[in-house]
C-alpha positions as protocol buffer text, in pm:
chain_id: "A"
residue {
  index: 1
  type: UNK
  ca { x: 993 y: -89 z: 2322 }
}
residue {
  index: 2
  type: UNK
  ca { x: 924 y: 39 z: 2676 }
}
residue {
  index: 3
  type: UNK
  ca { x: 604 y: -42 z: 2868 }
}
residue {
  index: 4
  type: UNK
  ca { x: 494 y: 321 z: 2829 }
}
residue {
  index: 5
  type: UNK
  ca { x: 558 y: 300 z: 2456 }
}
residue {
  index: 6
  type: UNK
  ca { x: 341 y: -14 z: 2434 }
}
residue {
  index: 7
  type: UNK
  ca { x: 37 y: 176 z: 2559 }
}
residue {
  index: 8
  type: UNK
  ca { x: -215 y: 227 z: 2281 }
}
residue {
  index: 9
  type: UNK
  ca { x: -324 y: 576 z: 2186 }
}
residue {
  index: 10
  type: UNK
  ca { x: -678 y: 630 z: 2326 }
}
residue {
  index: 11
  type: UNK
  ca { x: -967 y: 620 z: 2077 }
}
residue {
  index: 12
  type: UNK
  ca { x: -1320 y: 736 z: 2150 }
}
residue {
  index: 13
  type: UNK
  ca { x: -1569 y: 452 z: 2175 }
}
residue {
  index: 14
  type: UNK
  ca { x: -1302 y: 185 z: 2223 }
}
residue {
  index: 15
  type: UNK
  ca { x: -1188 y: 18 z: 2544 }
}
residue {
  index: 16
  type: UNK
  ca { x: -837 y: 129 z: 2638 }
}
residue {
  index: 17
  type: UNK
  ca { x: -774 y: -206 z: 2805 }
}
residue {
  index: 18
  type: UNK
  ca { x: -878 y: -390 z: 2488 }
}
residue {
  index: 19
  type: UNK
  ca { x: -657 y: -171 z: 2267 }
}
residue {
  index: 20
  type: UNK
  ca { x: -356 y: -230 z: 2491 }
}
residue {
  index: 21
  type: UNK
  ca { x: -424 y: -604 z: 2482 }
}
residue {
  index: 22
  type: UNK
  ca { x: -442 y: -599 z: 2101 }
}
residue {
  index: 23
  type: UNK
  ca { x: -102 y: -431 z: 2077 }
}
residue {
  index: 24
  type: UNK
  ca { x: 57 y: -691 z: 2303 }
}
residue {
  index: 25
  type: UNK
  ca { x: -114 y: -979 z: 2120 }
}
residue {
  index: 26
  type: UNK
  ca { x: 27 y: -870 z: 1782 }
}
residue {
  index: 27
  type: UNK
  ca { x: 377 y: -821 z: 1921 }
}
residue {
  index: 28
  type: UNK
  ca { x: 358 y: -1160 z: 2093 }
}
residue {
  index: 29
  type: UNK
  ca { x: 241 y: -1322 z: 1768 }
}
residue {
  index: 30
  type: UNK
  ca { x: 534 y: -1173 z: 1577 }
}
residue {
  index: 31
  type: UNK
  ca { x: 772 y: -1296 z: 1846 }
}
residue {
  index: 32
  type: UNK
  ca { x: 627 y: -1649 z: 1832 }
}
residue {
  index: 33
  type: UNK
  ca { x: 683 y: -1653 z: 1453 }
}
residue {
  index: 34
  type: UNK
  ca { x: 1036 y: -1513 z: 1494 }
}
residue {
  index: 35
  type: UNK
  ca { x: 924 y: -1245 z: 1248 }
}
residue {
  index: 36
  type: UNK
  ca { x: 1125 y: -926 z: 1211 }
}
residue {
  index: 37
  type: UNK
  ca { x: 923 y: -608 z: 1145 }
}
residue {
  index: 38
  type: UNK
  ca { x: 1053 y: -412 z: 845 }
}
residue {
  index: 39
  type: UNK
  ca { x: 770 y: -166 z: 774 }
}
residue {
  index: 40
  type: UNK
  ca { x: 470 y: -19 z: 955 }
}
residue {
  index: 41
  type: UNK
  ca { x: 197 y: 182 z: 779 }
}
residue {
  index: 42
  type: UNK
  ca { x: -37 y: 405 z: 985 }
}
residue {
  index: 43
  type: UNK
  ca { x: -376 y: 403 z: 812 }
}
residue {
  index: 44
  type: UNK
  ca { x: -511 y: 726 z: 664 }
}
residue {
  index: 45
  type: UNK
  ca { x: -884 y: 788 z: 620 }
}
residue {
  index: 46
  type: UNK
  ca { x: -857 y: 666 z: 260 }
}
residue {
  index: 47
  type: UNK
  ca { x: -661 y: 354 z: 362 }
}
residue {
  index: 48
  type: UNK
  ca { x: -940 y: 261 z: 602 }
}
residue {
  index: 49
  type: UNK
  ca { x: -1219 y: 341 z: 355 }
}
residue {
  index: 50
  type: UNK
  ca { x: -1212 y: -3 z: 194 }
}
residue {
  index: 51
  type: UNK
  ca { x: -989 y: 65 z: -108 }
}
residue {
  index: 52
  type: UNK
  ca { x: -741 y: -193 z: 21 }
}
residue {
  index: 53
  type: UNK
  ca { x: -442 y: -27 z: -149 }
}
residue {
  index: 54
  type: UNK
  ca { x: -124 y: 62 z: 37 }
}
residue {
  index: 55
  type: UNK
  ca { x: 170 y: 257 z: -104 }
}
residue {
  index: 56
  type: UNK
  ca { x: 500 y: 80 z: -26 }
}
residue {
  index: 57
  type: UNK
  ca { x: 819 y: 290 z: -14 }
}
residue {
  index: 58
  type: UNK
  ca { x: 1056 y: 205 z: -300 }
}
residue {
  index: 59
  type: UNK
  ca { x: 1346 y: 107 z: -74 }
}
residue {
  index: 60
  type: UNK
  ca { x: 1123 y: -128 z: 128 }
}
residue {
  index: 61
  type: UNK
  ca { x: 956 y: -280 z: -177 }
}
residue {
  index: 62
  type: UNK
  ca { x: 1280 y: -360 z: -357 }
}
residue {
  index: 63
  type: UNK
  ca { x: 1446 y: -509 z: -49 }
}
residue {
  index: 64
  type: UNK
  ca { x: 1168 y: -723 z: 98 }
}
residue {
  index: 65
  type: UNK
  ca { x: 921 y: -794 z: -184 }
}
residue {
  index: 66
  type: UNK
  ca { x: 968 y: -1006 z: -500 }
}
residue {
  index: 67
  type: UNK
  ca { x: 1134 y: -838 z: -796 }
}
residue {
  index: 68
  type: UNK
  ca { x: 880 y: -720 z: -1054 }
}
residue {
  index: 69
  type: UNK
  ca { x: 945 y: -744 z: -1427 }
}
residue {
  index: 70
  type: UNK
  ca { x: 598 y: -634 z: -1543 }
}
residue {
  index: 71
  type: UNK
  ca { x: 409 y: -324 z: -1434 }
}
residue {
  index: 72
  type: UNK
  ca { x: 78 y: -507 z: -1381 }
}
residue {
  index: 73
  type: UNK
  ca { x: 239 y: -702 z: -1095 }
}
residue {
  index: 74
  type: UNK
  ca { x: 217 y: -1045 z: -935 }
}
residue {
  index: 75
  type: UNK
  ca { x: 26 y: -1211 z: -647 }
}
residue {
  index: 76
  type: UNK
  ca { x: 207 y: -1215 z: -313 }
}
residue {
  index: 77
  type: UNK
  ca { x: 117 y: -1457 z: -34 }
}
residue {
  index: 78
  type: UNK
  ca { x: 129 y: -1366 z: 334 }
}
residue {
  index: 79
  type: UNK
  ca { x: 20 y: -1498 z: 673 }
}
residue {
  index: 80
  type: UNK
  ca { x: -94 y: -1300 z: 975 }
}
residue {
  index: 81
  type: UNK
  ca { x: -12 y: -1349 z: 1344 }
}
residue {
  index: 82
  type: UNK
  ca { x: -329 y: -1556 z: 1385 }
}
residue {
  index: 83
  type: UNK
  ca { x: -241 y: -1806 z: 1112 }
}
residue {
  index: 84
  type: UNK
  ca { x: -477 y: -1666 z: 849 }
}
residue {
  index: 85
  type: UNK
  ca { x: -348 y: -1658 z: 491 }
}
residue {
  index: 86
  type: UNK
  ca { x: -380 y: -1371 z: 243 }
}
residue {
  index: 87
  type: UNK
  ca { x: -303 y: -1308 z: -122 }
}
residue {
  index: 88
  type: UNK
  ca { x: -218 y: -950 z: -221 }
}
residue {
  index: 89
  type: UNK
  ca { x: -139 y: -803 z: -561 }
}
residue {
  index: 90
  type: UNK
  ca { x: 200 y: -632 z: -572 }
}
residue {
  index: 91
  type: UNK
  ca { x: 256 y: -397 z: -865 }
}
residue {
  index: 92
  type: UNK
  ca { x: 419 y: -70 z: -963 }
}
residue {
  index: 93
  type: UNK
  ca { x: 384 y: 229 z: -1192 }
}
residue {
  index: 94
  type: UNK
  ca { x: 657 y: 438 z: -1349 }
}
residue {
  index: 95
  type: UNK
  ca { x: 745 y: 777 z: -1199 }
}
residue {
  index: 96
  type: UNK
  ca { x: 914 y: 1011 z: -1451 }
}
residue {
  index: 97
  type: UNK
  ca { x: 986 y: 714 z: -1683 }
}
residue {
  index: 98
  type: UNK
  ca { x: 1273 y: 612 z: -1455 }
}
residue {
  index: 99
  type: UNK
  ca { x: 1173 y: 549 z: -1095 }
}
residue {
  index: 100
  type: UNK
  ca { x: 906 y: 310 z: -970 }
}
residue {
  index: 101
  type: UNK
  ca { x: 628 y: 360 z: -716 }
}
residue {
  index: 102
  type: UNK
  ca { x: 495 y: 40 z: -561 }
}
residue {
  index: 103
  type: UNK
  ca { x: 143 y: -55 z: -454 }
}
residue {
  index: 104
  type: UNK
  ca { x: 11 y: -347 z: -250 }
}
residue {
  index: 105
  type: UNK
  ca { x: -355 y: -415 z: -329 }
}
residue {
  index: 106
  type: UNK
  ca { x: -611 y: -631 z: -151 }
}
residue {
  index: 107
  type: UNK
  ca { x: -531 y: -526 z: 206 }
}
residue {
  index: 108
  type: UNK
  ca { x: -895 y: -455 z: 292 }
}
residue {
  index: 109
  type: UNK
  ca { x: -950 y: -812 z: 416 }
}
residue {
  index: 110
  type: UNK
  ca { x: -666 y: -773 z: 665 }
}
residue {
  index: 111
  type: UNK
  ca { x: -797 y: -435 z: 782 }
}
residue {
  index: 112
  type: UNK
  ca { x: -1138 y: -587 z: 850 }
}
residue {
  index: 113
  type: UNK
  ca { x: -995 y: -895 z: 1022 }
}
residue {
  index: 114
  type: UNK
  ca { x: -807 y: -677 z: 1270 }
}
residue {
  index: 115
  type: UNK
  ca { x: -1091 y: -423 z: 1294 }
}
residue {
  index: 116
  type: UNK
  ca { x: -854 y: -144 z: 1197 }
}
residue {
  index: 117
  type: UNK
  ca { x: -953 y: 221 z: 1202 }
}
residue {
  index: 118
  type: UNK
  ca { x: -787 y: 544 z: 1093 }
}
residue {
  index: 119
  type: UNK
  ca { x: -459 y: 583 z: 1281 }
}
residue {
  index: 120
  type: UNK
  ca { x: -414 y: 211 z: 1345 }
}
residue {
  index: 121
  type: UNK
  ca { x: -97 y: 51 z: 1212 }
}
residue {
  index: 122
  type: UNK
  ca { x: -57 y: -213 z: 941 }
}
residue {
  index: 123
  type: UNK
  ca { x: 252 y: -420 z: 1025 }
}
residue {
  index: 124
  type: UNK
  ca { x: 481 y: -590 z: 772 }
}
residue {
  index: 125
  type: UNK
  ca { x: 733 y: -845 z: 897 }
}
residue {
  index: 126
  type: UNK
  ca { x: 941 y: -1134 z: 764 }
}
residue {
  index: 127
  type: UNK
  ca { x: 1006 y: -1480 z: 903 }
}
residue {
  index: 128
  type: UNK
  ca { x: 1356 y: -1632 z: 886 }
}
residue {
  index: 129
  type: UNK
  ca { x: 1247 y: -1838 z: 582 }
}
residue {
  index: 130
  type: UNK
  ca { x: 1138 y: -1521 z: 398 }
}
residue {
  index: 131
  type: UNK
  ca { x: 762 y: -1564 z: 451 }
}
residue {
  index: 132
  type: UNK
  ca { x: 576 y: -1233 z: 457 }
}
residue {
  index: 133
  type: UNK
  ca { x: 387 y: -1174 z: 782 }
}
residue {
  index: 134
  type: UNK
  ca { x: 120 y: -906 z: 816 }
}
residue {
  index: 135
  type: UNK
  ca { x: -92 y: -783 z: 1105 }
}
residue {
  index: 136
  type: UNK
  ca { x: -284 y: -483 z: 1234 }
}
residue {
  index: 137
  type: UNK
  ca { x: -261 y: -315 z: 1572 }
}
residue {
  index: 138
  type: UNK
  ca { x: -372 y: 4 z: 1745 }
}
residue {
  index: 139
  type: UNK
  ca { x: -129 y: 294 z: 1728 }
}
residue {
  index: 140
  type: UNK
  ca { x: 95 y: 330 z: 2033 }
}
residue {
  index: 141
  type: UNK
  ca { x: 256 y: 635 z: 2187 }
}
residue {
  index: 142
  type: UNK
  ca { x: 581 y: 534 z: 2016 }
}
residue {
  index: 143
  type: UNK
  ca { x: 406 y: 574 z: 1679 }
}
residue {
  index: 144
  type: UNK
  ca { x: 346 y: 944 z: 1733 }
}
residue {
  index: 145
  type: UNK
  ca { x: 560 y: 1130 z: 1481 }
}
residue {
  index: 146
  type: UNK
  ca { x: 778 y: 1399 z: 1636 }
}
residue {
  index: 147
  type: UNK
  ca { x: 830 y: 1716 z: 1439 }
}
residue {
  index: 148
  type: UNK
  ca { x: 1194 y: 1789 z: 1347 }
}
residue {
  index: 149
  type: UNK
  ca { x: 1356 y: 2087 z: 1522 }
}
residue {
  index: 150
  type: UNK
  ca { x: 1318 y: 2419 z: 1346 }
}
residue {
  index: 151
  type: UNK
  ca { x: 1633 y: 2510 z: 1156 }
}
residue {
  index: 152
  type: UNK
  ca { x: 1799 y: 2835 z: 1250 }
}
residue {
  index: 153
  type: UNK
  ca { x: 1825 y: 3108 z: 992 }
}
residue {
  index: 154
  type: UNK
  ca { x: 2156 y: 3130 z: 808 }
}
residue {
  index: 155
  type: UNK
  ca { x: 2403 y: 3387 z: 933 }
}
residue {
  index: 156
  type: UNK
  ca { x: 2630 y: 3429 z: 1231 }
}
residue {
  index: 157
  type: UNK
  ca { x: 2501 y: 3514 z: 1578 }
}
residue {
  index: 158
  type: UNK
  ca { x: 2581 y: 3835 z: 1758 }
}
residue {
  index: 159
  type: UNK
  ca { x: 2572 y: 3906 z: 2128 }
}
residue {
  index: 160
  type: UNK
  ca { x: 2289 y: 3744 z: 2319 }
}
residue {
  index: 161
  type: UNK
  ca { x: 2248 y: 3470 z: 2055 }
}
residue {
  index: 162
  type: UNK
  ca { x: 2065 y: 3687 z: 1801 }
}
residue {
  index: 163
  type: UNK
  ca { x: 2186 y: 3693 z: 1442 }
}
residue {
  index: 164
  type: UNK
  ca { x: 2274 y: 4012 z: 1262 }
}
residue {
  index: 165
  type: UNK
  ca { x: 1982 y: 3956 z: 1026 }
}
residue {
  index: 166
  type: UNK
  ca { x: 1735 y: 3925 z: 1315 }
}
residue {
  index: 167
  type: UNK
  ca { x: 1864 y: 4247 z: 1470 }
}
residue {
  index: 168
  type: UNK
  ca { x: 1794 y: 4437 z: 1151 }
}
residue {
  index: 169
  type: UNK
  ca { x: 1448 y: 4285 z: 1109 }
}
residue {
  index: 170
  type: UNK
  ca { x: 1249 y: 4519 z: 1342 }
}
residue {
  index: 171
  type: UNK
  ca { x: 1369 y: 4830 z: 1155 }
}
residue {
  index: 172
  type: UNK
  ca { x: 1275 y: 4682 z: 819 }
}
residue {
  index: 173
  type: UNK
  ca { x: 933 y: 4594 z: 953 }
}
residue {
  index: 174
  type: UNK
  ca { x: 882 y: 4947 z: 1082 }
}
residue {
  index: 175
  type: UNK
  ca { x: 954 y: 5096 z: 739 }
}
residue {
  index: 176
  type: UNK
  ca { x: 704 y: 4861 z: 581 }
}
residue {
  index: 177
  type: UNK
  ca { x: 441 y: 4964 z: 833 }
}
residue {
  index: 178
  type: UNK
  ca { x: 500 y: 5333 z: 758 }
}
residue {
  index: 179
  type: UNK
  ca { x: 414 y: 5279 z: 389 }
}
residue {
  index: 180
  type: UNK
  ca { x: 39 y: 5202 z: 368 }
}
residue {
  index: 181
  type: UNK
  ca { x: -72 y: 4957 z: 103 }
}
residue {
  index: 182
  type: UNK
  ca { x: -273 y: 5119 z: -180 }
}
residue {
  index: 183
  type: UNK
  ca { x: -642 y: 5036 z: -158 }
}
residue {
  index: 184
  type: UNK
  ca { x: -650 y: 4906 z: -514 }
}
residue {
  index: 185
  type: UNK
  ca { x: -364 y: 4665 z: -447 }
}
residue {
  index: 186
  type: UNK
  ca { x: -520 y: 4551 z: -121 }
}
residue {
  index: 187
  type: UNK
  ca { x: -850 y: 4488 z: -297 }
}
residue {
  index: 188
  type: UNK
  ca { x: -681 y: 4289 z: -572 }
}
residue {
  index: 189
  type: UNK
  ca { x: -499 y: 4075 z: -316 }
}
residue {
  index: 190
  type: UNK
  ca { x: -821 y: 4002 z: -129 }
}
residue {
  index: 191
  type: UNK
  ca { x: -998 y: 3926 z: -456 }
}
residue {
  index: 192
  type: UNK
  ca { x: -735 y: 3670 z: -551 }
}
residue {
  index: 193
  type: UNK
  ca { x: -760 y: 3508 z: -210 }
}
residue {
  index: 194
  type: UNK
  ca { x: -1138 y: 3480 z: -240 }
}
residue {
  index: 195
  type: UNK
  ca { x: -1108 y: 3335 z: -590 }
}
residue {
  index: 196
  type: UNK
  ca { x: -856 y: 3077 z: -469 }
}
residue {
  index: 197
  type: UNK
  ca { x: -1089 y: 2973 z: -188 }
}
residue {
  index: 198
  type: UNK
  ca { x: -1385 y: 2957 z: -424 }
}
residue {
  index: 199
  type: UNK
  ca { x: -1207 y: 2730 z: -670 }
}
residue {
  index: 200
  type: UNK
  ca { x: -1090 y: 2500 z: -392 }
}
residue {
  index: 201
  type: UNK
  ca { x: -720 y: 2520 z: -484 }
}
residue {
  index: 202
  type: UNK
  ca { x: -497 y: 2282 z: -288 }
}
residue {
  index: 203
  type: UNK
  ca { x: -266 y: 2462 z: -47 }
}
residue {
  index: 204
  type: UNK
  ca { x: 92 y: 2404 z: -150 }
}
residue {
  index: 205
  type: UNK
  ca { x: -4 y: 2219 z: -467 }
}
residue {
  index: 206
  type: UNK
  ca { x: 164 y: 2264 z: -803 }
}
residue {
  index: 207
  type: UNK
  ca { x: -144 y: 2450 z: -922 }
}
residue {
  index: 208
  type: UNK
  ca { x: -22 y: 2755 z: -730 }
}
residue {
  index: 209
  type: UNK
  ca { x: 354 y: 2704 z: -722 }
}
residue {
  index: 210
  type: UNK
  ca { x: 616 y: 2676 z: -995 }
}
residue {
  index: 211
  type: UNK
  ca { x: 892 y: 2444 z: -867 }
}
residue {
  index: 212
  type: UNK
  ca { x: 1139 y: 2262 z: -1087 }
}
residue {
  index: 213
  type: UNK
  ca { x: 979 y: 2118 z: -1399 }
}
residue {
  index: 214
  type: UNK
  ca { x: 1137 y: 1773 z: -1382 }
}
residue {
  index: 215
  type: UNK
  ca { x: 842 y: 1536 z: -1430 }
}
residue {
  index: 216
  type: UNK
  ca { x: 897 y: 1370 z: -1092 }
}
residue {
  index: 217
  type: UNK
  ca { x: 588 y: 1289 z: -888 }
}
residue {
  index: 218
  type: UNK
  ca { x: 597 y: 1417 z: -532 }
}
residue {
  index: 219
  type: UNK
  ca { x: 347 y: 1385 z: -249 }
}
residue {
  index: 220
  type: UNK
  ca { x: 131 y: 1694 z: -205 }
}
residue {
  index: 221
  type: UNK
  ca { x: 128 y: 1829 z: 154 }
}
residue {
  index: 222
  type: UNK
  ca { x: -224 y: 1887 z: 285 }
}
residue {
  index: 223
  type: UNK
  ca { x: -361 y: 1716 z: -26 }
}
residue {
  index: 224
  type: UNK
  ca { x: -726 y: 1621 z: -42 }
}
residue {
  index: 225
  type: UNK
  ca { x: -763 y: 1243 z: -27 }
}
residue {
  index: 226
  type: UNK
  ca { x: -1070 y: 1242 z: -251 }
}
residue {
  index: 227
  type: UNK
  ca { x: -919 y: 1465 z: -522 }
}
residue {
  index: 228
  type: UNK
  ca { x: -941 y: 1318 z: -870 }
}
residue {
  index: 229
  type: UNK
  ca { x: -642 y: 1249 z: -1092 }
}
residue {
  index: 230
  type: UNK
  ca { x: -593 y: 1419 z: -1425 }
}
residue {
  index: 231
  type: UNK
  ca { x: -396 y: 1666 z: -1637 }
}
residue {
  index: 232
  type: UNK
  ca { x: -434 y: 2043 z: -1606 }
}
residue {
  index: 233
  type: UNK
  ca { x: -251 y: 2373 z: -1652 }
}
residue {
  index: 234
  type: UNK
  ca { x: -136 y: 2577 z: -1352 }
}
residue {
  index: 235
  type: UNK
  ca { x: -117 y: 2955 z: -1322 }
}
residue {
  index: 236
  type: UNK
  ca { x: 233 y: 2969 z: -1468 }
}
residue {
  index: 237
  type: UNK
  ca { x: 140 y: 2773 z: -1782 }
}
residue {
  index: 238
  type: UNK
  ca { x: 302 y: 2447 z: -1669 }
}
residue {
  index: 239
  type: UNK
  ca { x: 124 y: 2117 z: -1720 }
}
residue {
  index: 240
  type: UNK
  ca { x: 34 y: 1941 z: -1394 }
}
residue {
  index: 241
  type: UNK
  ca { x: -34 y: 1567 z: -1367 }
}
residue {
  index: 242
  type: UNK
  ca { x: -226 y: 1468 z: -1054 }
}
residue {
  index: 243
  type: UNK
  ca { x: -249 y: 1108 z: -930 }
}
residue {
  index: 244
  type: UNK
  ca { x: -453 y: 973 z: -641 }
}
residue {
  index: 245
  type: UNK
  ca { x: -290 y: 660 z: -497 }
}
residue {
  index: 246
  type: UNK
  ca { x: -502 y: 507 z: -223 }
}
residue {
  index: 247
  type: UNK
  ca { x: -600 y: 857 z: -115 }
}
residue {
  index: 248
  type: UNK
  ca { x: -244 y: 991 z: -122 }
}
residue {
  index: 249
  type: UNK
  ca { x: -209 y: 1274 z: -371 }
}
residue {
  index: 250
  type: UNK
  ca { x: 95 y: 1304 z: -601 }
}
residue {
  index: 251
  type: UNK
  ca { x: 173 y: 1572 z: -860 }
}
residue {
  index: 252
  type: UNK
  ca { x: 441 y: 1638 z: -1122 }
}
residue {
  index: 253
  type: UNK
  ca { x: 515 y: 1930 z: -1357 }
}
residue {
  index: 254
  type: UNK
  ca { x: 580 y: 1909 z: -1732 }
}
residue {
  index: 255
  type: UNK
  ca { x: 661 y: 2163 z: -2002 }
}
residue {
  index: 256
  type: UNK
  ca { x: 424 y: 2023 z: -2265 }
}
residue {
  index: 257
  type: UNK
  ca { x: 82 y: 1866 z: -2273 }
}
residue {
  index: 258
  type: UNK
  ca { x: 213 y: 1565 z: -2466 }
}
residue {
  index: 259
  type: UNK
  ca { x: 468 y: 1486 z: -2195 }
}
residue {
  index: 260
  type: UNK
  ca { x: 203 y: 1528 z: -1925 }
}
residue {
  index: 261
  type: UNK
  ca { x: -45 y: 1299 z: -2100 }
}
residue {
  index: 262
  type: UNK
  ca { x: 222 y: 1036 z: -2161 }
}
residue {
  index: 263
  type: UNK
  ca { x: 313 y: 1037 z: -1792 }
}
residue {
  index: 264
  type: UNK
  ca { x: -51 y: 1020 z: -1687 }
}
residue {
  index: 265
  type: UNK
  ca { x: -126 y: 730 z: -1921 }
}
residue {
  index: 266
  type: UNK
  ca { x: 182 y: 542 z: -1796 }
}
residue {
  index: 267
  type: UNK
  ca { x: 106 y: 600 z: -1429 }
}
residue {
  index: 268
  type: UNK
  ca { x: -227 y: 764 z: -1354 }
}
residue {
  index: 269
  type: UNK
  ca { x: -412 y: 582 z: -1629 }
}
residue {
  index: 270
  type: UNK
  ca { x: -318 y: 249 z: -1477 }
}
residue {
  index: 271
  type: UNK
  ca { x: -421 y: 368 z: -1134 }
}
residue {
  index: 272
  type: UNK
  ca { x: -755 y: 500 z: -1261 }
}
residue {
  index: 273
  type: UNK
  ca { x: -840 y: 173 z: -1436 }
}
residue {
  index: 274
  type: UNK
  ca { x: -758 y: -20 z: -1121 }
}
residue {
  index: 275
  type: UNK
  ca { x: -981 y: 209 z: -918 }
}
residue {
  index: 276
  type: UNK
  ca { x: -1281 y: 158 z: -1144 }
}
């Protein structure tokens, strides 16, 4: 990591010099332990709220954490870069009766020890003997996620680099502008928009869309971290199961209420009981 990349991202009310020193101290501690970093988790507002639960990607969990036979999980020991010991609970729940989603619980003590805030990074590393090492550090400029480049529209390009489809687009737009929208239709559209805002529907959630009904839980973009889990019916008549994992919202679609309830009891029910 370059010196520029080691610089901590500024945070209001916190000394920049102190944040930079904290980053270097954690990296130095990992180096002294000969620990290799395998996962870093930037904290969301819900992560830093005191819940102490962290979602671990499946590939990471199954490669670096103990194998789980039971859904309720096992205790996992770890040490931080300051020599302090921790005991977490590592467990999973079933996604679509096939795949697993893993949770590490009890991380609140670590977050407090390292005075972590939203945007700071929880570090997971491993010593040569397999010991789990954890730490917390301020986010650095290298942690800033870069957006992927925008994909070009399908179709060959004509002269000047413009595609044939893009050349035809202005004419199509002009025709649409020539045909005014009926007032009744415009009013209905606005009414639906107001109703959606009034009910607080999640943008991009399965309550409004009708993707493949496969029972697989997927993260909801722009989801509300404090949304409650449960089973409901969307506008297309599909059954939606919503789960809130440490403030990260997941949803899946099912054809029948029985299937939805079974999935919720197997996954969301366990999460809800742990939250209580």
